[in-house]
C-alpha angles and dihedrals in degrees: 000000000000122000095244123055089192136010106301123232093230142043118241110224114197108197099202112202110199116259098009097110091272098140091057089051092043091056090052090049093050091052092050095046091052114180096346114124113280131184125199118204122187103154103061099196102040094038092048090055091047093049093050090057095054122101114273091234091056091048092049091059095059114116096183136019115186144162143083092324135143128243110272102063087119087072088067097049124077098212126068112274136219114206123213126187145158127213130197137201099277096227092056093041092052093046089052094047093049089048090051091053091053093047103041110076091192094056111114091232098043098095092045092053097041096042093045091044087228119180120204094269090050090054090052094047089053093045088232098171137356089232086081094050117071089304095163090059091046094052094046097051108065146289090267088070096059092106099044104134125240109286092020101106110120136201087247088060089051090053091051092047091051091051090051090052090049088057094050121091097197110058124145142168127227093227088063097035097148093048090047091050090049090053092050091049093049093048094048096037093241120153111253110273135197116247110227113202113248135182095005112175109237104194093053122181111220130209089245088062093065123081114240095258093052092045090052090050092053091049094046092049089054103035094118089053088053091057091047092050091051089050091051092049090053090049092051091050092050092049093047089052092056132062103262110222123218109271113235134171096316110117122232091203111102092348129129116269111275113267114263 
């Protein structure tokens, strides 16, 4: 049965941060949405420009927009938007992302990492990809920060990302995936659903595999993400402690934080 019995008055925007369990959540969303119009966006800059150029009537029909996008997509959509996102402990997320690069032959950085025999610390020292550098803060700031260089994330960006999370009703954390999903279901009046595991990285590098200096480097490079993850965890606990109302047409985007 689809999520919406009739055309909803808002667009659900799933901001999928890589290696946070997002593919599992995406599959649940797609089943719930059914045949309603859906847009996937995985190139934030190019896809944002493309979306901006589409007819307003077409954009207004979208029930779900999802993908590796930055906060701010609501500015391109004519209807109110509800944001949904999951965050993960940055050390575990970065370890998982690096492992995925090494394992996935079709990843655009796979050959560079394998042929250069780069370990995780080597990737960070080279500034190989911003996905290894406070990426959760980056994605939760705004579209204008897509081109911030490696090492360029600031505490001001963290403050902005925290404010955006405060204004979102649907925030979860990977470490408490089941509780996060229960919160989403309660808020959206979904029936409780099982969460099948998807896209799990098999050859997974563990924190214990890194020497202390490399481990310290990874943590330091993602310390702002660690603060944002802690903030998201507190938000989830606060939302779980309160009776989550059904989310209607009110937009998360640019609104005040939900009342506790």
